[in-house]
C-alpha positions in Angstrom: 1.8 -1.3 -5.4 -1.1 1.2 -5.4 -1.8 3.8 -2.7 -5.3 5.2 -2.6 -5.0 9.0 -2.3 -8.7 9.7 -2.5 -10.1 12.2 0.1 -10.9 9.7 2.8 -7.7 7.8 2.5 -5.6 10.9 2.2 -7.1 12.4 5.4 -6.8 9.2 7.3 -3.1 8.5 6.6 -2.3 8.2 2.9 -0.7 11.6 3.0 2.0 10.1 5.1 2.4 7.2 2.7 3.3 9.4 -0.2 6.9 9.5 1.0 7.0 5.7 1.2 9.8 5.5 -1.4 12.1 7.4 1.0 11.6 4.7 3.6 12.0 1.6 1.4 15.0 -0.5 2.2 17.7 -0.5 -0.6 16.8 -4.1 -1.7 13.2 -3.0 -2.4 13.7 0.5 -4.0 14.4 -0.8 -7.5 11.8 -3.5 -7.4 8.8 -1.7 -6.2 6.7 0.7 -8.3 4.5 3.0 -6.3 1.4 4.3 -8.0 -1.3 6.7 -6.6 -4.9 6.1 -7.3 -7.9 8.5 -6.8 -9.9 5.6 -5.5 -9.5 1.8 -5.0 -13.2 1.4 -4.6 -13.2 0.1 -1.0 -15.0 2.9 0.7 -18.1 2.2 -1.2 -18.6 -0.6 1.2 -18.7 1.9 4.1 -15.3 0.9 5.3 -14.1 4.5 5.8 -12.6 3.7 9.3 -10.2 1.2 7.7 -8.5 3.8 5.5 -5.9 4.3 4.2 -6.1 1.5 1.7 -3.1 0.1 -0.3 -3.0 -2.6 -2.9 0.1 -4.8 -2.9 0.0 -7.0 -6.0 -3.6 -8.2 -5.8 -4.0 -8.0 -2.0 -5.8 -5.1 -0.5 -4.5 -3.7 2.8 -6.5 -1.6 5.2 -5.1 0.7 7.9 -1.9 0.8 5.9 1.3 2.2 7.4 4.8 2.5 6.1 6.0 -0.4 8.2 3.0 -2.7 7.4 3.4 -2.0 3.7 7.1 -2.9 3.8 6.3 -6.0 5.7 3.6 -7.0 3.2 6.0 -6.4 0.2 8.5 -8.8 1.9 5.8 -11.4 2.4 4.9 -11.2 -1.3 8.5 -11.4 -2.4 9.0 -14.4 -0.1 5.9 -16.1 -1.5 6.8 -15.5 -5.1 10.3 -16.9 -4.6 8.8 -20.2 -3.6 6.4 -20.2 -6.6 7.2 -22.1 -9.7 
């Protein structure tokens, strides 16, 4: 998972997401890698109001919050357990 910590995202909420690891449920902590990125390239499309952006696997999330990120991670885990 990648959190955009560029200026726009940082000011619009990514600063609060930096502590995400502290809020992850125990069953996710060992299975989720959190990476910061200076830019995920979404703002170039003038979508500043949808920041902060987070990428979970290959899916981009806008207006990301701790709870929405955790929900999305569970969705991806559920989907990958049915694959194959």
